MARLUM-92754 format. One record per residue (C-alpha): z, y, x; residue in one letter; chain. Coordinates in pm, whole numbers, padded with zeros to 5 digits. Last residue first. Layout:
<sites>
> z,y,x,code,unit
> Z,Y,X,A,A
...
</sites>
This chain:
<sites>
> z,y,x,code,unit
> -01040,02377,01081,T,A
> -00830,02089,01201,G,A
> -00822,02206,01562,E,A
> -00984,01894,01695,H,A
> -01269,01946,01451,S,A
> -01385,01714,01173,Q,A
> -01713,01812,01008,H,A
> -01971,01765,01281,E,A
> -01810,01476,01476,P,A
> -01770,01281,01151,C,A
> -01483,01030,01171,F,A
> -01402,00661,01180,Y,A
> -01069,00557,01341,A,A
> -01022,00208,01486,K,A
> -00661,00098,01521,R,A
> -00476,00000,01843,G,A
> -00256,00307,01848,S,A
> -00569,00523,01814,L,A
> -00911,00386,01906,E,A
> -01224,00594,01853,L,A
> -01520,00589,01619,T,A
> -01823,00807,01553,E,A
> -02019,00854,01228,L,A
> -02384,00931,01246,P,A
> -02464,01265,01082,T,A
> -02614,01202,00734,G,A
> -02531,01549,00594,D,A
> -02230,01524,00360,L,A
> -02187,01146,00331,P,A
> -02150,01127,00713,C,A
> -02324,00811,00834,V,A
> -02231,00451,00878,G,A
> -02403,00238,01145,G,A
> -02100,00016,01189,E,A
> -01873,00060,00889,H,A
> -01688,00332,00700,R,A
> -01983,00458,00496,Q,A
> -01839,00349,00158,P,A
> -01500,00501,00269,I,A
> -01630,00846,00369,L,A
> -01626,00995,00020,F,A
> -01875,01262,-00095,S,A
> -02068,01009,-00299,E,A
> -01762,00960,-00519,P,A
> -01602,00611,-00489,F,A
> -01744,00343,-00720,D,A
> -01913,00132,-00458,E,A
> -01594,00105,-00261,H,A
> -01409,-00065,-00547,R,A
> -01037,00023,-00495,R,A
> -00960,00019,-00868,M,A
> -01180,00328,-00921,V,A
> -00880,00522,-01061,A,A
> -00646,00403,-00786,I,A
> -00886,00524,-00514,A,A
> -00919,00862,-00689,T,A
> -00544,00899,-00713,H,A
> -00510,00823,-00347,L,A
> -00781,01065,-00238,V,A
> -00653,01352,-00465,D,A
> -00292,01310,-00352,E,A
> -00391,01309,00014,M,A
> -00618,01612,-00043,V,A
> -00325,01811,-00174,S,A
> -00094,01709,00110,H,A
> -00356,01783,00375,L,A
> -00414,02124,00218,R,A
> -00041,02200,00252,E,A
> -00060,02088,00614,R,A
> -00364,02321,00665,M,A
> -00181,02615,00515,D,A
> 00129,02543,00730,E,A
> -00065,02550,01055,D,A
> -00182,02228,01216,L,A
> -00077,02198,01577,A,A
> 00222,01989,01473,N,A
> -00017,01714,01370,V,A
> -00172,01688,01708,P,A
> -00548,01649,01630,T,A
> -00666,01304,01734,K,A
> -00799,01204,01392,P,A
> -01012,01526,01367,H,A
> -00922,01728,01058,V,A
> -01185,01836,00804,G,A
> -00957,01783,00505,T,A
> -01185,01530,00332,Q,A
> -01237,01353,00662,F,A
> -00865,01346,00738,L,A
> -00784,01200,00397,I,A
> -01058,00938,00427,E,A
> -00953,00825,00774,D,A
> -00592,00794,00669,A,A
> -00710,00604,00364,Y,A
> -00869,00326,00575,I,A
> -00609,00286,00842,N,A
> -00296,00278,00635,G,A
> -00110,00507,00395,I,A
> 00179,00378,00183,G,A
> 00510,00516,00312,A,A
> 00527,00852,00494,L,A
> 00725,00932,00805,V,A
> 00880,00589,00863,K,A
> 00556,00426,00749,Q,A
> 00364,00597,01031,N,A
> 00002,00590,00912,M,A
> -00016,00964,00837,L,A
> 00139,01028,01176,T,A
> -00103,00801,01358,T,A
> -00396,00986,01204,K,A
> -00274,01337,01267,A,A
> -00191,01266,01622,S,A
> 00170,01256,01737,G,A
> 00409,01545,01786,R,A
> 00597,01543,01453,R,A
> 00834,01809,01322,K,A
> 00567,01995,01127,G,A
> 00463,01677,00954,L,A
> 00801,01636,00790,R,A
> 00825,02002,00689,A,A
> 00483,02007,00526,V,A
> 00551,01683,00335,F,A
> 00893,01803,00219,D,A
> 00742,02129,00092,E,A
> 00446,01950,-00085,R,A
> 00658,01701,-00264,G,A
> 00667,01328,-00175,I,A
> 00605,01091,-00463,S,A
> 00246,00982,-00399,L,A
> 00296,00912,-00029,A,A
> 00626,00731,-00095,D,A
> 00904,00887,00113,P,A
> 00970,00743,00456,G,A
> 01072,00385,00516,L,A
> 01372,00298,00737,G,A
> 01368,-00062,00610,K,A
> 01730,-00042,00489,A,A
> 01653,00292,00320,E,A
> 01345,00153,00143,A,A
> 01540,-00150,00026,F,A
> 01833,00059,-00101,A,A
> 01594,00287,-00294,E,A
> 01405,-00004,-00443,P,A
> 01734,-00146,-00570,S,A
> 01980,-00427,-00499,G,A
> 01720,-00607,-00300,A,A
> 01549,-00950,-00289,V,A
> 01274,-01022,-00039,A,A
> 00925,-01170,-00029,I,A
> 00701,-01105,00271,H,A
> 00334,-01106,00358,G,A
> 00192,-01213,00694,F,A
> 00129,-01569,00571,K,A
> -00236,-01559,00674,R,A
> -00373,-01661,00334,Q,A
> -00126,-01482,00114,N,A
> -00140,-01546,-00261,V,A
> 00175,-01473,-00461,F,A
> 00106,-01686,-00766,A,A
> 00214,-01606,-01123,L,A
> 00201,-01900,-01363,F,A
> 00152,-01949,-01739,Y,A
> 00305,-02215,-01961,G,A
> 00498,-01977,-02188,N,A
> 00818,-02079,-02013,E,A
> 00698,-01906,-01700,F,A
> 00616,-02067,-01366,G,A
> 00647,-01867,-01041,I,A
> 00443,-01992,-00749,L,A
> 00507,-01854,-00399,L,A
> 00272,-01914,-00103,R,A
> -00056,-01952,-00297,G,A
> -00306,-02005,-00021,H,A
> -00574,-02154,-00251,K,A
> -00546,-02040,-00609,P,A
> -00395,-02256,-00881,D,A
> -00683,-02279,-01129,D,A
> -00616,-02653,-01177,G,A
> -00273,-02549,-01291,I,A
> -00442,-02404,-01596,D,A
> -00250,-02098,-01711,K,A
> -00326,-01818,-01465,F,A
> -00185,-01500,-01302,Y,A
> -00298,-01430,-00948,A,A
> -00139,-01174,-00708,L,A
> -00278,-01049,-00379,R,A
> -00218,-01070,-00002,G,A
> -00472,-01032,00278,T,A
> -00304,-00847,00564,M,A
> 00061,-00844,00458,G,A
> 00124,-00828,00088,F,A
> 00481,-00696,00072,H,A
> 00674,-00800,-00235,M,A
> 01027,-00708,-00339,V,A
> 01213,-00888,-00615,L,A
> 01481,-00659,-00754,W,A
> 01841,-00736,-00848,K,A
> 02081,-00486,-01001,E,A
> 02122,-00699,-01317,A,A
> 02093,-00392,-01541,G,A
> 01761,-00499,-01694,A,A
> 01653,-00844,-01592,D,A
> 01485,-00889,-01251,I,A
> 01327,-00552,-01163,E,A
> 01010,-00593,-00962,V,A
> 00950,-00383,-00647,C,A
> 00594,-00372,-00511,V,A
> 00577,-00263,-00147,Y,A
> 00302,-00080,00040,K,A
> 00448,00270,-00023,G,A
> 00727,00229,-00273,H,A
> 00606,00077,-00598,R,A
> 00797,00020,-00917,R,A
> 00801,-00254,-01173,T,A
> 00987,-00339,-01495,S,A
> 01163,-00620,-01684,Q,A
> 01080,-00942,-01497,F,A
> 01254,-01235,-01657,S,A
> 01554,-01458,-01603,R,A
> 01610,-01834,-01639,G,A
> 01528,-01900,-01275,A,A
> 01486,-01580,-01068,L,A
> 01808,-01515,-00877,V,A
> 01906,-01878,-00836,S,A
> 01558,-01974,-00731,R,A
> 01558,-01699,-00467,L,A
> 01902,-01805,-00338,Q,A
> 01790,-02171,-00305,A,A
> 01476,-02072,-00118,E,A
> 01681,-01857,00118,T,A
> 01680,-01476,00133,V,A
> 01672,-01251,00440,E,A
> 01287,-01230,00430,E,A
> 01101,-01521,00270,L,A
> 00740,-01552,00390,I,A
> 00839,-01827,00630,R,A
> 00944,-02050,00341,P,A
> 00580,-02122,00259,A,A
> 00544,-02322,-00065,R,A
> 00833,-02168,-00254,V,A
> 00807,-02302,-00609,D,A
> 01015,-02120,-00867,V,A
> 01021,-02268,-01218,T,A
> 01110,-02155,-01571,D,A
> 01097,-01775,-01561,I,A
> 01130,-01615,-01905,T,A
> 00851,-01369,-01980,K,A
> 00934,-01001,-02030,H,A
> 00680,-00883,-01771,L,A
> 00412,-01107,-01616,S,A
> 00059,-01007,-01708,T,A
> -00006,-00641,-01758,A,A
> 00287,-00519,-01552,D,A
> 00189,-00756,-01268,L,A
> -00167,-00621,-01271,Y,A
> -00037,-00262,-01265,I,A
> 00178,-00344,-00964,R,A
> -00110,-00519,-00791,F,A
> -00328,-00210,-00849,Y,A
> -00054,00009,-00708,E,A
> -00054,-00216,-00405,V,A
> -00425,-00168,-00351,D,A
> -00396,00213,-00394,P,A
> -00103,00222,-00147,L,A
> -00262,00012,00124,E,A
> -00347,-00357,00143,P,A
> -00402,-00462,00507,M,A
</sites>
């Protein structure tokens, strides 16, 4: 599933391709992706208007529809979603579930093979996040708030980082990377980490996410010290070549180094 760095890339892509262009057509090809908005309502909101700005909250891209209109298009990309901007209708990507046509002759497609993504309309990103019960964005939360939030939890470090109601944006892959870089075992109870370690977790989280955004999510471009390129069967610790181990937590596979990630988080 796309995580915060992936979704930030989609937001940047949308900024570069689709802002300030009048929307001419709205083609909903898979109504099941619509969340609490009908096809007719979506067309009414979008047609004749334009996208003015974008924001991201966790795994959601929020797109402002005309400045001051108090309407935002909200996109969640599910397991395999992405965006595609193109001119030739012959380049229309397979599995495009929503196709927005602009007056300049170009199109923006919301591509979602397994139809697990969602499209919604909200009054504001803040209102949407509150209605969904989302925690603060992982790249917006301050250190003190982060430390306090984690200190109140009783779950494992990995499941807490992935809990979108605690912190929005981190999924399976980046939770593993953050814990590896911090030296914390995935099963460590998060409330067992002292304040210094929770502060370090916050700092490492920011560094990992910013690094992932900078390399545009390309695994081959991550620093050699990162776990992500080795996060596969037969992968080894990038620090000393120790074979990585895996375990299941809340139905998700965690990769970790048994030498560098202790249960105590030290």
